[in-house]
Phi, psi and omega in degrees: 000131178251171185295330181288344176279346181271129172254145185267139181271122180306322185274004187283127175226145175286145177299143177057033177239146178265154185294147181290148183236136179281133175239127179280321187229123182300328184295339183286344183283135174237145182261139172275119182305329180291337178275350182283146173298154179298136178269078183282150179305154176294150183294135179279133177246156175229148182298135176099351180284152174260133187218169169254125182251136182260135181233137176272139177287138181291320185289326188221091186304343183275356185251141175233151175241147180250135180231144172286134182209158173248137182283132178242338173211146183239128175244091182304317184297316182273348183070034183238159175225144172255125182241153178255108185280151176246165173248143174292135181242126179291131182220156171293313185259134177069033186299133179096343186252352188254137181226154179220153173290143174292160173300320179254124183302131181245100183227076184282162174264120183234158174284149177303330177291343178272009173270128184278307177201174175263156178238155178285161181301141180277169179258134176286138181219109189055231181263018186233184174242137181250123177259171180268357180251138180281146179303335176278349183266005181283000000 
């Protein structure tokens, strides 16, 4: 069966959908406040929490990298956090789940909106920390 063999039913409507309306001027559109998502308060963070932080590449602003980090300072007024980033450590056992702090401390200041998600507490493993998230899943 090809696409040209399919005929459309004029009465077909998707469930829970309203009919489409043509709009000539976007300024004529009004939003129903009930249809807007809940404006929940911003997520609260605490010092010592583990998170995945997103960083923009300098050379290509459309590309981002994610790093495991620990929150070390919170600046509520500015909506920013200082985090201590970790590096992935290649290991034979638990490869992709083990992270360590770099020799030179990496503690950038980031905006709260650059936090991708919170992580559960890691498990100490040798001289490193083992997380439940794989490096390819960041």
